[in-house]
TIGU-677264 format. One record per residue (C-alpha): residue number from 0; residue in one letter; x, y, z. Coordinates in nm, 4 decimals. Layout:
<atoms>
NUM,a,X,Y,Z .
...
</atoms>
This chain:
<atoms>
0,m,1.6880,0.8462,0.4164 .
1,g,1.6186,0.6034,0.7005 .
2,g,1.4591,0.2613,0.6682 .
3,a,1.1135,0.3702,0.7873 .
4,s,1.1054,0.6805,0.5685 .
5,t,1.2362,0.4823,0.2700 .
6,a,0.9603,0.2264,0.3196 .
7,a,0.6988,0.5020,0.3484 .
8,a,0.8292,0.6730,0.0361 .
9,a,0.8262,0.3440,-0.1512 .
10,a,0.4721,0.2689,-0.0368 .
11,d,0.3618,0.6139,-0.1525 .
12,l,0.5503,0.5865,-0.4782 .
13,l,0.4269,0.2411,-0.5639 .
14,g,0.0776,0.2668,-0.4214 .
15,t,-0.0366,0.3576,-0.7702 .
16,l,0.0495,0.0053,-0.8774 .
17,r,-0.2459,-0.1384,-0.6863 .
18,r,-0.4503,-0.2458,-0.9830 .
19,g,-0.7347,-0.4251,-0.8150 .
20,s,-0.5234,-0.7164,-0.6992 .
21,d,-0.5484,-0.8493,-0.3467 .
22,d,-0.3936,-0.6337,-0.0749 .
23,e,-0.1442,-0.8914,0.0514 .
24,a,0.0043,-0.9497,-0.2938 .
25,c,0.0180,-0.5749,-0.3536 .
26,d,0.1876,-0.5166,-0.0207 .
27,q,0.4528,-0.7727,-0.1126 .
28,v,0.5144,-0.6026,-0.4483 .
29,v,0.5345,-0.2585,-0.2866 .
30,e,0.7800,-0.3908,-0.0275 .
31,l,0.9937,-0.5617,-0.2909 .
32,f,0.9972,-0.2595,-0.5215 .
33,g,1.0722,-0.0387,-0.2233 .
34,e,1.3834,-0.2477,-0.1627 .
35,i,1.4836,-0.2562,-0.5286 .
36,f,1.4506,0.1180,-0.5865 .
37,a,1.6041,0.2078,-0.2487 .
38,d,1.8995,-0.0120,-0.3439 .
39,a,1.9193,0.1695,-0.6783 .
40,s,2.0132,0.4815,-0.4811 .
41,r,2.2947,0.3170,-0.2872 .
42,d,2.3952,-0.0176,-0.4436 .
43,r,2.2923,-0.0385,-0.8057 .
44,m,2.4259,-0.3898,-0.8661 .
45,t,2.2158,-0.5254,-0.5783 .
46,a,1.9119,-0.3469,-0.7221 .
47,a,1.9760,-0.5016,-1.0635 .
48,r,2.0119,-0.8480,-0.9109 .
49,k,1.6866,-0.8142,-0.7174 .
50,a,1.5056,-0.6898,-1.0259 .
51,l,1.6391,-0.9812,-1.2295 .
52,a,1.5275,-1.2274,-0.9610 .
53,y,1.1815,-1.0671,-0.9616 .
54,l,1.1548,-1.0958,-1.3397 .
55,q,1.2969,-1.4477,-1.3595 .
56,a,1.0370,-1.5592,-1.1034 .
57,g,0.7770,-1.4801,-1.3684 .
58,h,0.6367,-1.1612,-1.2161 .
59,d,0.4811,-0.8857,-1.4245 .
60,p,0.7510,-0.6643,-1.5794 .
61,a,0.4931,-0.3892,-1.6407 .
62,l,0.4818,-0.3177,-1.2672 .
63,l,0.8576,-0.2695,-1.2543 .
64,i,0.8493,-0.0571,-1.5700 .
65,d,0.5689,0.1624,-1.4291 .
66,a,0.7581,0.2161,-1.1038 .
67,a,1.0809,0.3008,-1.2889 .
68,r,0.9012,0.5395,-1.5231 .
69,r,0.7414,0.7243,-1.2324 .
70,l,1.0788,0.7626,-1.0634 .
71,v,1.2274,0.9052,-1.3827 .
72,f,0.9572,1.1718,-1.3875 .
73,l,1.0148,1.2540,-1.0200 .
74,k,1.3927,1.2309,-1.0054 .
75,g,1.5243,1.2853,-1.3596 .
76,d,1.6955,1.6184,-1.4159 .
77,d,1.8981,1.5647,-1.7285 .
78,p,1.7834,1.4971,-2.0856 .
79,h,1.9788,1.1724,-2.0824 .
80,d,1.7724,1.0481,-1.7875 .
81,y,1.4644,1.0691,-2.0077 .
82,k,1.6299,0.9416,-2.3254 .
83,f,1.7782,0.6365,-2.1574 .
84,s,1.4612,0.5455,-1.9735 .
85,s,1.2557,0.5849,-2.2895 .
86,a,1.4885,0.3582,-2.4825 .
87,v,1.4913,0.0851,-2.2197 .
88,l,1.1379,0.0989,-2.0851 .
89,e,0.9613,0.1420,-2.4181 .
90,d,1.1725,-0.1144,-2.6025 .
91,y,1.1426,-0.3885,-2.3430 .
92,d,0.8743,-0.5698,-2.5424 .
93,h,1.0782,-0.5412,-2.8629 .
94,a,1.3890,-0.7021,-2.7169 .
95,s,1.4539,-1.0689,-2.7748 .
96,p,1.2697,-1.2752,-2.5110 .
97,q,1.5973,-1.4273,-2.3927 .
98,w,1.7393,-1.0790,-2.3182 .
99,r,1.4372,-0.8818,-2.1971 .
100,e,1.4758,-0.9561,-1.8289 .
101,r,1.8478,-0.8784,-1.8298 .
102,l,1.7928,-0.5576,-2.0267 .
103,l,1.5342,-0.4301,-1.7813 .
104,a,1.7238,-0.5386,-1.4703 .
105,s,2.0527,-0.3914,-1.5890 .
106,s,1.8805,-0.0599,-1.6596 .
107,l,1.8739,-0.0069,-1.2825 .
108,l,2.2448,0.0664,-1.3090 .
109,l,2.1466,0.4027,-1.4629 .
110,l,1.7855,0.4673,-1.3599 .
111,p,1.7144,0.6857,-1.0542 .
112,g,1.6486,0.5331,-0.7151 .
113,s,1.3781,0.6230,-0.4668 .
114,a,1.6209,0.8018,-0.2322 .
115,d,1.7592,1.0260,-0.5073 .
116,r,1.6584,1.3896,-0.4799 .
117,d,1.3429,1.5078,-0.6531 .
118,n,1.3984,1.7303,-0.9533 .
119,d,1.3380,2.1044,-0.9228 .
120,l,1.0079,2.0969,-1.1120 .
121,v,0.8643,1.8417,-0.8688 .
122,k,0.9862,2.0491,-0.5727 .
123,r,0.8289,2.3676,-0.7120 .
124,t,0.5028,2.1895,-0.7950 .
125,r,0.4746,2.0400,-0.4482 .
126,a,0.5503,2.3791,-0.2911 .
127,a,0.2835,2.5467,-0.5050 .
128,l,0.0236,2.2858,-0.4122 .
129,q,0.0967,2.3337,-0.0419 .
130,a,0.0667,2.7132,-0.0629 .
</atoms>
């Protein structure tokens, strides 16, 4: 997936995160998450580092969790994709505060990226809606 199409996919994917905040701040978050989740498809360690930097800067982890959860629904095709994401994303708040950011960031080593292929159910649903 090329840079422009990756950015468009990220904007589409993360557009749902616009929760009434100002457009410029939202655009920055969408751009950053687009980079993080595009990197998760090709260089997982870089994605984890960017996510950790985002979290350590004091930004809202819920936005990152929401984006990751949506990607799991779109890209996950194995029961372990769902089990792992549930364990990490739902238990974030229960982890020790000193480990939360590292737990969430390191989860990008196993979570799907934005350039990963959509699962078959998503493909069939999209095809049915276009028919």
